[in-house]
Residue frames relative to the residue before (quaternion, step in Angstrom):
aa qw qx qy qz dx dy dz
M 1.0000 0.0000 0.0000 0.0000 0.00 0.00 0.00
A 0.4607 -0.6828 0.4817 0.2991 3.61 -0.98 0.84
T 0.2455 -0.7543 0.5989 0.1096 3.55 -0.99 0.97
E 0.7035 -0.4591 0.3352 0.4265 3.58 -1.26 0.16
T 0.6610 0.5318 -0.3130 0.4269 3.43 1.12 -0.86
Q 0.6594 0.5139 -0.2897 0.4661 3.58 1.22 -0.55
I 0.6421 0.4988 -0.3403 0.4724 3.64 1.21 -0.14
R 0.0291 -0.7847 0.6190 -0.0140 3.55 -0.88 0.92
H 0.4048 -0.7279 0.5277 0.1667 3.48 -1.22 0.81
F 0.1599 -0.7963 0.5833 0.0112 3.46 -1.07 1.05
D 0.5030 -0.6407 0.4850 0.3183 3.54 -0.97 0.90
P 0.5549 -0.6269 0.4431 0.3204 3.62 -0.96 0.93
T 0.6689 0.4618 -0.3481 0.4670 3.68 0.89 -0.70
E 0.6241 0.5158 -0.3695 0.4560 3.67 0.99 -0.49
V 0.6405 0.5100 -0.3344 0.4667 3.60 1.00 -0.78
H 0.6445 0.5155 -0.3311 0.4575 3.51 0.96 -0.85
R 0.6344 0.5349 -0.3269 0.4524 3.57 0.92 -0.89
F 0.6778 0.5148 -0.2985 0.4319 3.53 0.92 -0.96
A 0.6356 0.5562 -0.2917 0.4490 3.51 1.04 -1.07
R 0.6785 0.4852 -0.2856 0.4719 3.60 0.90 -1.11
D 0.6621 0.5360 -0.3209 0.4141 3.63 0.82 -0.87
V 0.6656 0.5009 -0.2896 0.4715 3.52 1.00 -1.03
L 0.6554 0.5221 -0.3203 0.4419 3.58 0.96 -0.85
V 0.6542 0.4897 -0.2995 0.4925 3.56 0.98 -0.97
G 0.6354 0.5465 -0.3220 0.4404 3.60 0.99 -0.78
N 0.7120 0.4056 -0.2456 0.5179 3.60 1.22 -0.51
G 0.7205 -0.5045 0.2512 0.4041 3.53 1.14 0.45
V 0.5046 0.6321 -0.4369 0.3936 3.56 1.26 0.10
E 0.5051 -0.6379 0.4897 0.3132 3.57 -0.97 0.94
A 0.6215 -0.5769 0.3849 0.3644 3.55 -1.09 0.94
E 0.6649 0.4995 -0.3370 0.4415 3.73 0.69 -0.96
Q 0.6966 0.4479 -0.2759 0.4878 3.63 0.87 -0.89
A 0.6041 0.5549 -0.3635 0.4416 3.63 1.04 -0.61
E 0.6066 0.5676 -0.3277 0.4499 3.54 1.08 -0.81
I 0.6444 0.5217 -0.3004 0.4716 3.60 0.96 -0.91
V 0.7057 0.4677 -0.2731 0.4567 3.52 0.75 -1.06
A 0.6510 0.5000 -0.3228 0.4711 3.60 0.94 -0.85
K 0.6453 0.5389 -0.3335 0.4264 3.63 0.86 -0.77
C 0.6727 0.5028 -0.2860 0.4613 3.48 1.02 -0.90
L 0.6424 0.5237 -0.3130 0.4638 3.61 1.07 -0.80
I 0.6554 0.5188 -0.2961 0.4621 3.52 1.01 -0.88
A 0.6068 0.5514 -0.3565 0.4479 3.58 1.07 -0.76
A 0.6528 0.5038 -0.3325 0.4576 3.63 0.91 -0.67
D 0.6487 0.5049 -0.3094 0.4781 3.57 0.94 -0.89
L 0.6649 0.4811 -0.3440 0.4561 3.67 0.81 -0.83
R 0.7007 0.4730 -0.2832 0.4528 3.63 0.95 -0.74
G 0.5639 -0.6127 0.3992 0.3838 3.54 1.28 -0.08
I 0.5284 0.5686 -0.4484 0.4432 3.69 1.17 0.18
D 0.0715 -0.8443 0.5307 0.0178 3.53 0.58 1.20
T 0.5901 0.5958 -0.3840 0.3865 3.66 1.14 -0.38
H 0.7831 0.3153 -0.1672 0.5092 3.58 1.18 -0.48
G 0.5276 0.6529 -0.3958 0.3723 3.57 1.28 0.43
V 0.8405 -0.1717 0.0954 0.5049 3.58 -1.16 -0.57
N 0.5397 0.6135 -0.4221 0.3927 3.72 1.01 -0.45
R 0.5803 0.5835 -0.3724 0.4291 3.64 1.18 -0.28
I 0.5192 0.7044 -0.4053 0.2643 3.54 1.12 -0.57
P 0.6434 0.5195 -0.3595 0.4323 3.69 0.80 -0.80
S 0.6583 0.4956 -0.3277 0.4622 3.62 0.93 -0.79
Y 0.6357 0.5163 -0.3208 0.4758 3.63 1.01 -0.79
M 0.6900 0.4750 -0.3135 0.4472 3.61 0.79 -0.93
E 0.6236 0.5314 -0.3674 0.4402 3.58 1.07 -0.73
R 0.6359 0.5216 -0.3302 0.4631 3.62 1.03 -0.73
I 0.6217 0.5082 -0.3499 0.4825 3.60 1.09 -0.50
R 0.6450 0.5338 -0.3027 0.4554 3.50 0.95 -0.92
Q 0.6965 0.4588 -0.2393 0.4972 3.56 1.05 -0.92
G 0.4813 -0.7043 0.4178 0.3126 3.64 1.25 -0.03
V 0.5544 0.6180 -0.3957 0.3926 3.61 1.20 0.40
L 0.7142 0.2588 -0.2302 0.6082 3.55 1.33 0.12
D 0.3300 -0.7670 0.5267 0.1595 3.59 -0.58 1.13
A 0.3143 -0.7789 0.5133 0.1762 3.69 -0.36 1.24
K 0.7586 0.4006 -0.2109 0.4686 3.54 1.07 -0.61
A 0.4085 0.7254 -0.4777 0.2805 3.61 1.23 0.12
V 0.1744 -0.7487 0.6334 0.0888 3.48 -1.25 0.77
P 0.4149 -0.7178 0.4926 0.2645 3.60 -0.56 0.97
T 0.1588 -0.7622 0.6166 0.1167 3.65 -1.06 0.70
I 0.2545 -0.7749 0.5723 0.0855 3.51 -1.36 0.62
I 0.1225 -0.7448 0.6507 0.0828 3.44 -1.23 0.82
Q 0.3067 -0.7437 0.5706 0.1651 3.53 -0.83 1.05
T 0.2058 -0.8407 0.4916 0.0959 3.54 -0.25 1.24
T 0.7344 -0.0712 0.0208 0.6746 3.53 1.15 -0.73
P 0.7229 -0.4102 0.2974 0.4698 3.68 -1.20 0.07
V 0.7744 0.3063 -0.1549 0.5315 3.68 1.06 -0.65
V 0.7367 0.3527 -0.2273 0.5302 3.74 1.12 0.04
A 0.0559 0.7749 -0.6276 0.0501 3.48 -1.05 0.95
Q 0.1838 -0.7667 0.6012 0.1300 3.47 -1.27 0.43
I 0.1960 -0.7770 0.5945 0.0665 3.46 -0.98 1.04
D 0.2312 -0.7218 0.6395 0.1289 3.45 -1.28 0.85
G 0.2937 -0.8086 0.4763 0.1816 3.61 -0.45 1.16
H 0.2897 -0.8147 0.4549 0.2131 3.54 1.43 -0.29
N 0.6116 -0.5873 0.3069 0.4322 3.53 1.23 0.80
G 0.4187 0.6734 -0.4933 0.3575 3.63 1.04 0.67
F 0.7412 -0.3963 0.2801 0.4638 3.47 -1.29 -0.22
G 0.5391 -0.6637 0.4330 0.2852 3.54 -0.92 0.79
F 0.5563 0.5973 -0.3724 0.4417 3.49 1.27 -0.53
L 0.6654 0.5070 -0.3078 0.4533 3.60 0.97 -0.82
A 0.6821 0.5064 -0.2816 0.4461 3.53 0.80 -0.94
A 0.6782 0.4688 -0.2643 0.5004 3.57 1.03 -0.95
S 0.6281 0.5332 -0.3447 0.4498 3.60 1.05 -0.61
L 0.6240 0.5167 -0.3031 0.5019 3.53 1.08 -0.89
G 0.6708 0.5481 -0.2783 0.4151 3.55 0.94 -1.00
I 0.6880 0.4495 -0.2973 0.4861 3.56 0.86 -1.01
E 0.6412 0.5356 -0.3438 0.4287 3.63 0.88 -0.73
R 0.6251 0.5021 -0.3175 0.5064 3.63 1.05 -0.86
G 0.6318 0.5418 -0.3256 0.4487 3.60 0.95 -0.99
I 0.6770 0.4940 -0.3040 0.4530 3.58 0.88 -0.94
Q 0.6467 0.5207 -0.3205 0.4560 3.59 0.95 -0.82
M 0.6726 0.4782 -0.3071 0.4739 3.59 0.92 -0.78
A 0.6500 0.5102 -0.3227 0.4616 3.61 0.94 -0.81
K 0.6469 0.5290 -0.3476 0.4253 3.62 0.93 -0.75
E 0.7094 0.4366 -0.2444 0.4964 3.58 1.18 -0.72
F 0.8422 0.2384 -0.0433 0.4817 3.51 0.85 -1.03
G 0.5586 -0.6201 0.3598 0.4171 3.56 1.39 0.04
I 0.8185 0.0431 -0.0323 0.5719 3.63 0.96 -0.46
G 0.0105 -0.7791 0.6265 0.0218 3.62 -1.22 0.54
M 0.1184 -0.8001 0.5879 0.0158 3.47 -1.02 1.05
V 0.0656 -0.8172 0.5721 -0.0218 3.61 -0.82 1.00
A 0.1063 -0.7499 0.6477 0.0830 3.49 -0.86 0.83
V 0.1511 -0.7836 0.6003 0.0519 3.58 -1.06 0.87
K 0.0274 -0.8077 0.5881 0.0301 3.52 -0.92 0.92
H 0.8046 0.2531 -0.2138 0.4927 3.65 -1.26 0.29
S 0.3930 0.7123 -0.4830 0.3237 3.53 0.84 0.92
N 0.3522 -0.7076 0.5535 0.2623 3.53 -1.34 -0.34
H 0.7649 -0.3088 0.2430 0.5103 3.60 -1.25 -0.11
F 0.1422 -0.7974 0.5761 0.1097 3.58 -1.00 0.78
G 0.5765 -0.6138 0.3715 0.3910 3.59 1.17 0.48
M 0.8196 -0.2460 0.2024 0.4762 3.48 -1.16 -0.79
S 0.4634 -0.7273 0.4378 0.2542 3.54 -0.70 1.10
A 0.5599 0.6542 -0.3655 0.3535 3.58 1.15 -0.72
W 0.5981 0.5761 -0.3892 0.3986 3.65 1.02 -0.56
I 0.6319 0.5421 -0.3081 0.4604 3.49 1.19 -0.79
C 0.6333 0.5222 -0.3113 0.4788 3.59 0.97 -0.80
Q 0.6920 0.4834 -0.3087 0.4383 3.48 0.90 -0.95
R 0.5604 0.5724 -0.4015 0.4440 3.64 1.15 -0.51
A 0.6942 0.4779 -0.2872 0.4552 3.57 0.87 -0.87
I 0.6195 0.5327 -0.3402 0.4656 3.58 1.13 -0.81
D 0.6092 0.5686 -0.3566 0.4225 3.62 1.04 -0.74
H 0.7207 0.3687 -0.2241 0.5427 3.59 1.32 -0.40
D 0.5259 -0.6511 0.3878 0.3862 3.52 1.24 0.46
M 0.5061 0.6310 -0.4352 0.3954 3.63 0.98 0.68
M 0.4261 -0.6095 0.6096 0.2744 3.48 -1.49 0.48
S 0.0876 -0.8145 0.5718 0.0455 3.54 -1.30 0.34
L 0.0994 -0.7311 0.6602 0.1406 3.50 -1.33 0.31
V 0.0628 -0.8224 0.5653 -0.0161 3.62 -0.69 1.00
F 0.0127 -0.8011 0.5948 -0.0652 3.53 -0.58 1.23
T 0.0480 0.7521 -0.6573 0.0020 3.61 -1.21 0.60
N 0.2732 -0.6864 0.6150 0.2756 3.47 -1.35 0.17
S 0.1814 -0.8002 0.5660 0.0803 3.54 -1.23 0.01
S 0.6820 -0.4994 0.3266 0.4229 3.61 -1.19 0.17
P 0.6049 -0.5970 0.3621 0.3828 3.60 -1.04 0.67
A 0.0786 0.7824 -0.6076 0.1122 3.55 -1.00 0.99
M 0.7738 0.2926 -0.1377 0.5447 3.60 1.19 -0.35
P 0.3898 -0.7122 0.5158 0.2733 3.59 -0.96 0.67
V 0.5159 -0.5438 0.5067 0.4258 3.61 -1.22 0.22
W 0.6705 -0.5137 0.3621 0.3942 3.42 -1.29 0.54
G 0.7575 0.2670 -0.2606 0.5357 3.62 -0.65 1.18
G 0.6750 0.4903 -0.3081 0.4573 3.54 1.11 -0.33
R 0.3211 -0.7380 0.5591 0.1993 3.70 -1.29 0.04
S 0.6861 0.4733 -0.3041 0.4612 3.65 1.21 -0.25
K 0.5891 -0.5945 0.3979 0.3758 3.59 -1.13 0.58
L 0.1183 0.7937 -0.5934 0.0628 3.61 -0.85 0.82
L 0.7671 0.3048 -0.1689 0.5386 3.57 0.88 -0.98
G 0.4402 -0.6624 0.5344 0.2860 3.51 -1.29 0.62
V 0.4807 -0.5916 0.5592 0.3259 3.53 -1.38 0.32
S 0.0855 0.8665 -0.4757 0.1252 3.52 0.85 1.18
P 0.3415 -0.7715 0.4914 0.2163 3.67 -0.52 1.10
L 0.2712 -0.6831 0.6650 0.1326 3.35 -1.48 0.65
A 0.0875 0.8214 -0.5569 0.0863 3.58 -0.61 1.04
C 0.0571 0.7806 -0.6212 0.0378 3.54 -1.21 0.68
G 0.1158 -0.8155 0.5669 0.0161 3.60 -1.15 0.54
A 0.0266 -0.7734 0.6332 0.0126 3.49 -1.24 0.48
P 0.4548 -0.6803 0.5072 0.2704 3.57 -1.12 0.79
A 0.1601 -0.7398 0.6451 0.1048 3.50 -1.40 0.39
G 0.5908 -0.5732 0.4377 0.3616 3.43 -1.46 0.04
E 0.8418 0.0414 0.0237 0.5377 3.56 -0.16 -1.35
S 0.6658 0.4924 -0.3111 0.4663 3.56 1.13 -0.52
R 0.6672 -0.4929 0.3816 0.4078 3.55 -1.29 -0.05
P 0.5052 -0.6522 0.4474 0.3454 3.63 -0.94 0.68
F 0.5022 -0.6330 0.5043 0.3046 3.47 -1.40 0.41
I 0.1126 0.7767 -0.6127 0.0936 3.58 -0.73 1.05
L 0.0127 -0.7780 0.6282 -0.0033 3.49 -0.64 1.24
D 0.0040 0.7708 -0.6292 0.0999 3.53 -0.85 1.18
M 0.2835 0.8077 -0.4737 0.2069 3.59 -0.10 1.17
A 0.4057 -0.7031 0.5230 0.2599 3.58 -1.18 0.68
P 0.5070 -0.6334 0.4721 0.3448 3.63 -1.07 0.31
S 0.5938 0.5710 -0.3409 0.4529 3.51 1.34 -0.01
I 0.6569 -0.4774 0.3643 0.4559 3.66 -1.11 0.17
A 0.7818 0.0013 0.0330 0.6227 3.51 1.12 -0.90
A 0.5538 -0.6028 0.4457 0.3624 3.56 -1.11 0.54
R 0.5619 -0.6322 0.4086 0.3431 3.58 -0.96 0.76
G 0.5791 0.6003 -0.3650 0.4135 3.56 1.17 -0.63
K 0.6028 0.5455 -0.3681 0.4511 3.64 1.15 -0.53
I 0.6025 0.5359 -0.3735 0.4586 3.62 1.12 -0.48
Y 0.6298 0.5332 -0.2950 0.4816 3.57 1.00 -0.94
K 0.6480 0.5244 -0.3063 0.4596 3.59 0.89 -0.89
A 0.6687 0.5009 -0.3049 0.4571 3.51 0.92 -1.06
K 0.6510 0.5141 -0.3272 0.4526 3.64 0.99 -0.84
R 0.6400 0.5379 -0.3331 0.4360 3.59 0.99 -0.82
R 0.7743 0.3765 -0.1797 0.4758 3.48 1.02 -0.92
G 0.5033 -0.6894 0.3963 0.3382 3.52 1.27 0.17
E 0.4998 0.6742 -0.4209 0.3442 3.59 1.12 0.49
R 0.4982 -0.6145 0.5169 0.3271 3.57 -1.32 0.27
I 0.3023 -0.7250 0.5812 0.2125 3.55 -1.34 0.23
P 0.6076 -0.5077 0.4161 0.4471 3.62 -1.19 0.26
A 0.5554 -0.6685 0.4051 0.2837 3.58 -1.03 0.82
D 0.6654 0.5067 -0.2953 0.4619 3.56 1.27 -0.33
W 0.4978 0.6656 -0.4257 0.3577 3.65 1.20 0.05
A 0.8434 0.0015 0.0847 0.5306 3.60 0.79 -0.86
L 0.3501 -0.6778 0.6001 0.2407 3.51 -1.48 0.21
D 0.4750 -0.6759 0.4855 0.2861 3.57 -1.12 0.50
G 0.7419 -0.4084 0.2441 0.4724 3.66 -1.04 -0.01
E 0.6565 0.4728 -0.2974 0.5069 3.68 1.20 -0.47
G 0.5682 -0.6101 0.4146 0.3647 3.61 1.11 -0.14
F 0.5671 0.5864 -0.3868 0.4301 3.62 1.20 0.42
P 0.5531 -0.5952 0.4228 0.4013 3.69 -1.00 0.62
T 0.0093 -0.7908 0.6120 0.0008 3.62 -1.14 0.66
D 0.2860 -0.7302 0.5909 0.1895 3.45 -1.34 0.59
D 0.5214 0.6075 -0.4096 0.4373 3.55 1.37 0.25
P 0.3682 -0.7462 0.4909 0.2581 3.70 -0.49 1.17
A 0.6087 0.5373 -0.3931 0.4317 3.70 0.93 -0.50
K 0.6893 0.4413 -0.3023 0.4887 3.61 0.85 -0.80
A 0.5978 0.5583 -0.3600 0.4487 3.60 1.10 -0.64
L 0.6533 0.5095 -0.2965 0.4751 3.62 1.02 -0.70
E 0.6114 0.4975 -0.3331 0.5175 3.63 1.31 -0.44
G 0.7463 0.4164 -0.2138 0.4733 3.59 1.11 -0.46
V 0.6088 -0.5453 0.4083 0.4067 3.60 -0.82 -0.98
M 0.4849 -0.6009 0.5477 0.3221 3.43 -1.32 0.41
L 0.3786 -0.7120 0.5443 0.2311 3.63 -1.17 0.42
P 0.4314 -0.6942 0.5067 0.2743 3.66 -0.85 0.77
M 0.4775 -0.6377 0.5259 0.2980 3.48 -1.19 0.70
G 0.8584 0.1411 -0.0906 0.4849 3.56 -0.97 0.70
G 0.5936 -0.6343 0.3409 0.3593 3.49 1.22 0.69
P 0.8573 0.0127 0.0354 0.5134 3.50 -0.66 -1.18
K 0.5824 0.5916 -0.3620 0.4241 3.61 1.23 -0.65
G 0.6869 0.4665 -0.3014 0.4688 3.63 0.84 -0.87
S 0.6078 0.5527 -0.3418 0.4565 3.52 1.09 -0.72
A 0.7012 0.4928 -0.2604 0.4446 3.51 0.89 -0.95
L 0.6172 0.5313 -0.3371 0.4725 3.54 1.19 -0.62
A 0.6417 0.5069 -0.3210 0.4777 3.57 1.10 -0.79
I 0.6297 0.4996 -0.3605 0.4732 3.61 0.98 -0.56
M 0.5889 0.5788 -0.3323 0.4558 3.61 1.03 -0.78
M 0.6700 0.5053 -0.3077 0.4485 3.54 0.89 -0.90
D 0.6304 0.5314 -0.2991 0.4803 3.55 1.20 -0.86
V 0.6564 0.5080 -0.3385 0.4433 3.62 0.97 -0.85
F 0.7318 0.4070 -0.2626 0.4795 3.70 0.79 -0.88
S 0.7781 0.3990 -0.2150 0.4349 3.62 0.85 -0.86
G 0.7427 0.3844 -0.2024 0.5096 3.54 1.15 -0.74
V 0.7402 0.4197 -0.2461 0.4642 3.54 0.47 -1.32
L 0.7070 0.4794 -0.2618 0.4492 3.65 0.79 -1.06
S 0.7242 0.4837 -0.2532 0.4213 3.62 0.83 -0.97
G 0.4481 -0.6683 0.4680 0.3654 3.59 1.13 -0.66
S 0.5156 0.6137 -0.4138 0.4316 3.48 1.24 0.37
A 0.7030 -0.4630 0.3061 0.4446 3.66 -1.26 0.01
F 0.0432 0.7953 -0.6032 0.0435 3.53 -1.12 0.51
A 0.7472 0.4179 -0.2807 0.4338 3.62 -1.25 -0.01
G 0.7365 -0.3707 0.2363 0.5141 3.55 1.08 0.84
N 0.6307 0.5829 -0.3448 0.3789 3.71 1.01 -0.06
V 0.4770 0.6352 -0.4697 0.3853 3.64 1.23 0.18
T 0.3287 -0.7417 0.5504 0.1973 3.66 -0.92 0.79
G 0.4610 -0.7377 0.4269 0.2469 3.58 -0.84 0.97
P 0.6252 -0.5709 0.3752 0.3774 3.57 -1.16 0.59
Y 0.7023 0.4130 -0.2933 0.5002 3.70 1.11 -0.36
D 0.6034 0.5218 -0.3738 0.4732 3.59 1.21 0.27
P 0.1810 -0.8228 0.5346 0.0668 3.66 -0.19 1.26
S 0.4603 0.7181 -0.4482 0.2675 3.70 1.10 0.22
K 0.8171 -0.0570 0.0604 0.5704 3.66 0.98 -0.59
A 0.6844 -0.4862 0.3324 0.4299 3.58 -1.34 0.34
A 0.5660 -0.6420 0.4260 0.2933 3.64 -1.12 0.75
D 0.0209 -0.8306 0.5426 0.1235 3.50 1.00 -1.01
V 0.1714 0.7866 -0.5633 0.1858 3.62 0.68 1.12
G 0.2099 -0.7786 0.5774 0.1276 3.52 -1.21 0.60
H 0.1556 -0.7915 0.5863 0.0743 3.53 -1.11 0.62
F 0.0817 -0.7924 0.5982 0.0872 3.64 -1.13 0.36
L 0.0293 -0.8255 0.5625 -0.0352 3.62 -0.49 1.09
V 0.0516 -0.7580 0.6497 0.0258 3.56 -1.17 0.84
V 0.1331 -0.7662 0.6281 0.0269 3.58 -0.97 0.97
I 0.0969 -0.8114 0.5760 -0.0219 3.53 -0.82 1.05
K 0.3470 -0.7374 0.5436 0.2007 3.56 -0.87 0.92
P 0.3380 -0.8088 0.4217 0.2316 3.67 -0.15 1.09
D 0.6829 0.4395 -0.3193 0.4884 3.64 1.09 -0.36
L 0.2484 0.7067 -0.5928 0.2958 3.58 0.78 0.99
F 0.8140 0.2931 -0.1429 0.4807 3.63 0.95 -0.68
M 0.7729 0.1059 -0.0324 0.6248 3.46 1.34 -0.27
L 0.6291 -0.4877 0.4136 0.4419 3.57 -1.25 0.01
L 0.6225 -0.5821 0.3877 0.3513 3.46 -1.07 0.81
E 0.6495 0.5288 -0.2960 0.4592 3.67 1.00 -0.87
E 0.6111 0.5460 -0.3171 0.4774 3.47 1.12 -0.76
F 0.6570 0.5185 -0.2945 0.4612 3.53 0.95 -0.95
K 0.6831 0.4852 -0.2807 0.4681 3.51 0.95 -0.91
D 0.6140 0.5117 -0.3461 0.4913 3.60 1.02 -0.66
R 0.6744 0.4886 -0.3097 0.4588 3.60 0.87 -0.67
M 0.6243 0.5139 -0.3212 0.4928 3.53 1.21 -0.57
D 0.6219 0.5301 -0.3205 0.4790 3.54 1.11 -0.70
Y 0.6375 0.5170 -0.3116 0.4788 3.57 1.05 -0.74
L 0.6329 0.5090 -0.3311 0.4804 3.63 1.05 -0.84
Y 0.6367 0.5278 -0.3328 0.4532 3.61 0.93 -0.89
Q 0.6927 0.4709 -0.2995 0.4568 3.63 0.76 -0.87
R 0.6210 0.5333 -0.3526 0.4534 3.61 0.99 -0.77
V 0.7037 0.4890 -0.2779 0.4340 3.57 0.98 -0.90
V 0.7372 0.4037 -0.2465 0.4826 3.62 0.78 -0.95
D 0.7069 0.4050 -0.3050 0.4932 3.63 1.11 -0.27
S 0.3085 0.7425 -0.5281 0.2732 3.58 1.23 0.44
E 0.5688 -0.5606 0.4640 0.3832 3.57 -1.23 0.54
R 0.3220 -0.7775 0.5213 0.1415 3.52 -0.70 1.24
R 0.5403 -0.5291 0.5534 0.3491 3.53 -1.51 0.46
P 0.6452 -0.5499 0.3805 0.3695 3.53 -1.25 0.56
D 0.7239 0.4395 -0.2517 0.4685 3.63 1.06 -0.73
F 0.6596 0.4629 -0.3175 0.4998 3.60 1.18 0.22
D 0.3518 -0.7517 0.5330 0.1646 3.52 -0.98 1.20
R 0.8170 0.0085 0.0536 0.5741 3.58 1.11 -0.63
I 0.2877 -0.7274 0.6010 0.1638 3.52 -1.19 0.64
Y 0.2179 -0.8064 0.5477 0.0477 3.53 -0.85 1.16
F 0.4423 -0.6370 0.5626 0.2865 3.57 -1.16 0.55
P 0.5750 -0.5910 0.3995 0.4007 3.59 -1.01 0.50
G 0.7849 0.2537 -0.2605 0.5018 3.45 -0.88 1.17
E 0.5190 0.6817 -0.3986 0.3272 3.62 1.20 -0.30
I 0.6262 0.5263 -0.3547 0.4528 3.56 0.90 -0.92
E 0.6669 0.5034 -0.3122 0.4520 3.63 0.84 -0.82
Q 0.6451 0.5233 -0.3135 0.4602 3.55 1.01 -0.80
I 0.6299 0.5128 -0.3237 0.4854 3.57 1.05 -0.72
T 0.6309 0.5396 -0.3201 0.4564 3.50 0.93 -0.93
E 0.6258 0.5429 -0.3222 0.4580 3.60 0.96 -0.94
E 0.6544 0.5057 -0.3150 0.4657 3.58 0.77 -0.98
R 0.6872 0.4995 -0.2870 0.4426 3.59 0.84 -0.93
R 0.7223 0.4379 -0.2734 0.4601 3.61 0.85 -1.05
K 0.5396 0.5986 -0.4204 0.4170 3.67 1.08 -0.24
K 0.7102 0.4035 -0.2248 0.5312 3.43 1.23 -0.72
E 0.7844 0.3615 -0.1956 0.4645 3.66 0.78 -0.79
G 0.5224 -0.6433 0.3996 0.3919 3.52 1.29 -0.34
I 0.5245 -0.6762 0.4318 0.2850 3.47 -1.21 0.36
P 0.3069 -0.8202 0.4421 0.1939 3.69 -0.37 1.03
Y 0.0378 -0.7560 0.6535 -0.0039 3.69 -0.94 0.90
A 0.4792 -0.6106 0.5618 0.2863 3.53 -1.26 0.58
A 0.6701 -0.4963 0.3884 0.3922 3.61 -1.29 0.60
G 0.6790 0.5137 -0.2568 0.4573 3.58 0.86 -1.05
E 0.6363 0.5267 -0.3125 0.4691 3.57 1.02 -0.71
V 0.6698 0.4917 -0.2901 0.4748 3.56 1.00 -0.99
E 0.6510 0.4966 -0.3490 0.4558 3.55 0.97 -0.78
T 0.6313 0.5298 -0.3375 0.4549 3.70 0.94 -0.65
L 0.6428 0.5279 -0.2945 0.4706 3.54 1.05 -0.97
N 0.7239 0.4774 -0.2657 0.4212 3.47 0.83 -1.02
K 0.5188 0.5979 -0.3979 0.4637 3.58 1.33 -0.28
E 0.6330 0.5285 -0.3217 0.4653 3.61 1.10 -0.70
A 0.6068 0.5473 -0.3093 0.4864 3.55 1.14 -0.81
E 0.6770 0.5085 -0.2904 0.4458 3.57 0.84 -0.99
K 0.6363 0.5494 -0.3334 0.4269 3.59 1.03 -0.76
V 0.7974 0.2695 -0.1749 0.5109 3.55 0.99 -0.59
G 0.5297 -0.7052 0.3614 0.3023 3.56 1.26 0.24
V 0.4882 0.6281 -0.4694 0.3833 3.52 1.00 0.88
T 0.7095 -0.4986 0.3118 0.3883 3.48 -1.33 0.38
L 0.4782 -0.6941 0.4517 0.2923 3.55 -0.82 0.90
L 0.5723 -0.5822 0.4541 0.3567 3.55 -1.26 0.42
T 0.1113 -0.8360 0.5374 -0.0009 3.54 -0.57 1.15
A 0.3999 -0.7117 0.5160 0.2596 3.59 -0.91 0.96
R 0.6962 -0.4421 0.3646 0.4323 3.52 -1.40 0.33
S 0.6265 -0.5840 0.3963 0.3307 3.57 -1.11 0.79
S 0.6299 0.5436 -0.3559 0.4255 3.64 0.95 -0.64
E 0.7183 0.3789 -0.2410 0.5314 3.58 1.21 -0.45
């Protein structure tokens, strides 16, 4: 198990440099490497360590195995003034999703709404970075994606559904924006991988092992299935992600998406993005004032005795981001060792902790 002495902190600019250099060293064009690195750092800053720079080794292995095209550039077809489709051409999901949210924002600015379906893509990391991109333009957003099978349908025991996140966001005025980014499982599968990397146990209600029994061993959990949150509700949400992201987009679905840790074939992930201009029905300032009021009503609600504070969705991650920008991003010694092996393979400067450490 990782101890405090095994955790070191790294300056976000150094982590960004490292990620960009390793990506470029593996054939990714510099401009595209900047986009991917920025998205990975965003996850680490927000405390979503399962979707940050630690994903680089699996992405690079997919490039080396020829199942992720490091040089692919997504293309776009404008179907109607408010609908577009993007083909990721088996490149990084970050690139396809970045192009998609930018086109969605452009359409929403002009027409009030923009919808984008993405096909033949890959894992795009933390969904919240896409919502934040829309918020930066005073836009609301819905972000769907499907993913490789990791969870059974309710009543089943074999992997069929992805632990596919549902995300949405909305800007506010003086308060923090609303960002919901959640998996339909009790826990995100990335947390299982993180626990395995760090030699940690997991809660016994997160997953079943290969025999269908609850387990606190992350290795056995990865051989089995994740459990849906809320029973049939989590299962239904995962199916919804497949409908919008897979069936509708023209990408893989129904258990046919390949996982980011499986270097055997292309992932063929699908995404679906919706951007909405909030001042369609009222002035933007009025909308933001109403969001501020909602925020205050939520966080000032009467608390349970065992709670010290009530948080708005996304607020804990935003607080973590503010702290990590000052204190640095924490990585365990084993994680740094694995990352630096990737740097050595392409001859770039190793990831270096802050001098005080």
